[in-house]
C-alpha positions in Angstrom: -38.1 -46.5 44.6 -36.5 -45.2 48.4 -36.0 -48.6 51.0 -37.3 -48.3 54.4 -34.5 -49.0 57.5 -35.9 -52.6 58.7 -35.4 -53.9 61.9 -31.7 -55.0 61.3 -30.7 -51.3 59.4 -29.3 -48.5 61.0 -31.5 -46.1 61.3 -30.1 -42.3 61.8 -32.2 -40.3 64.8 -31.4 -36.6 63.9 -28.8 -35.6 66.7 -28.0 -38.4 68.6 -24.7 -39.7 69.6 -23.4 -42.5 69.0 -24.1 -44.0 71.9 -27.8 -43.1 71.3 -27.5 -44.7 68.2 -26.2 -47.8 69.4 -29.5 -48.1 72.5 -31.9 -48.3 69.3 -33.0 -44.4 69.9 -33.9 -44.2 72.9 -32.1 -40.5 72.5 -34.5 -39.4 69.7 -38.0 -39.7 71.9 -35.1 -38.8 75.3 -33.9 -35.2 73.3 -37.2 -35.4 71.4 -35.1 -35.4 68.1 -36.6 -36.8 64.7 -35.7 -40.4 63.4 -35.2 -40.1 59.3 -36.3 -43.9 58.8 -35.6 -44.0 55.4 -32.6 -44.4 53.3 -32.1 -41.4 51.4 -34.5 -38.7 53.8 -35.4 -35.4 52.6 -35.7 -33.3 55.1 -36.7 -30.5 52.3 -36.2 -30.3 48.5 -33.1 -28.6 49.7 -31.7 -31.0 52.1 -31.7 -34.4 52.6 -29.8 -36.9 54.0 -27.5 -39.6 52.1 -26.5 -42.9 54.2 -21.9 -43.3 54.1 -22.0 -46.3 57.4 -18.5 -47.1 58.7 -18.1 -44.6 61.2 -19.9 -45.5 63.3 -23.8 -47.2 62.3 -26.3 -44.8 61.0 -23.7 -42.6 59.9 -25.0 -40.0 57.2 -23.5 -36.9 54.9 -25.7 -34.0 54.2 -26.6 -33.4 50.5 -28.2 -29.4 49.7 -29.2 -27.6 46.8 -30.2 -23.7 46.3 -30.2 -22.4 43.4 -28.2 -23.6 41.0 -25.4 -25.1 43.7 -25.0 -28.0 45.0 -22.9 -29.6 47.8 -22.1 -32.6 50.5 -21.2 -32.6 53.6 -18.3 -34.9 54.0 -19.5 -35.8 58.3 -17.0 -38.0 59.6 -16.9 -40.0 56.1 -13.5 -38.6 55.7 -11.2 -36.8 57.9 -8.7 -35.0 56.0 -7.9 -34.5 51.8 -5.5 -37.3 51.4 -8.1 -39.8 52.6 -10.1 -38.8 48.8 -6.3 -39.9 47.4 -6.1 -42.8 49.4 -10.2 -44.5 50.7 -8.6 -47.0 52.1 -6.9 -45.1 55.2 -8.6 -45.0 57.8 -9.5 -44.1 61.5 -9.2 -45.8 64.0 -12.7 -44.0 65.1 -14.0 -46.0 62.3 -16.7 -48.8 63.5 -16.4 -51.1 60.6 -12.9 -50.5 58.6 -14.3 -52.7 55.6 -17.0 -50.1 55.2 -15.8 -47.3 55.8 -12.7 -47.9 52.7 -15.7 -49.1 50.9 -18.3 -45.9 51.6 -15.4 -43.5 50.5 -14.4 -45.1 48.0 -17.8 -45.4 46.6 -18.2 -41.6 47.9 -15.3 -40.2 45.8 -16.2 -42.4 42.9 -19.6 -40.7 42.9 -18.3 -36.5 43.3 -15.5 -37.6 40.7 -15.6 -35.0 37.8 -19.0 -33.1 39.3 -20.2 -30.1 40.1 -21.1 -30.9 43.8 -18.6 -28.9 46.3 -17.3 -31.5 48.7 -17.6 -29.1 52.1 -15.5 -31.5 54.2 -16.1 -32.1 58.1 -13.1 -31.8 59.1 -10.4 -30.6 56.9 -8.6 -28.2 57.6 -8.8 -24.5 56.1 -10.2 -24.4 53.6 -12.5 -26.9 53.5 -14.9 -26.6 50.7 -13.3 -28.5 46.9 -14.2 -30.5 44.3 -13.4 -34.4 43.8 -11.5 -35.1 40.4 -10.0 -38.2 38.8 -6.5 -38.4 39.3 -5.9 -42.0 37.2 -6.5 -44.5 38.8 -7.5 -43.1 42.0 -8.7 -38.8 43.7 -7.8 -35.5 44.6 -9.2 -33.4 46.9 -8.9 -29.9 44.7 -9.8 -26.3 46.0 -11.3 -24.1 43.2 -8.4 -21.1 42.7 -6.0 -23.1 43.9 -5.2 -24.9 40.0 -4.6 -27.7 39.8 -2.7 -28.1 43.0 -4.5 -31.1 45.2 -4.8 -29.8 49.1 
């Protein structure tokens, strides 16, 4: 069952900037951008938003599904593949450092060893790979490059 955002929870404004989201979504109205107030908001049957809080208020990753393939676009959740192996390593851009760490760990756990491709928005080429378990941690592995992590 979908949980709906309340005044105390982050709202997502598609196409807004951080300053707009901190201003309560003023940019949503100013620019006519849609506001997604439902956690797990579905744009269509093939495209939906997945909350990944911590980097900025209301941060989301984008899930895609088409035919027999699925992918998730990290957004600003991670800035380098090493954060898959070390999800506690943050960025000075994270607005809530502890929440960002918790979210990165949960993201790695959720997508580890699964069929969903992970597209690292800020990763250097190649940006598409999979998260695989490696002992008590994880690695980011690019298909076609053997077992070597990125």
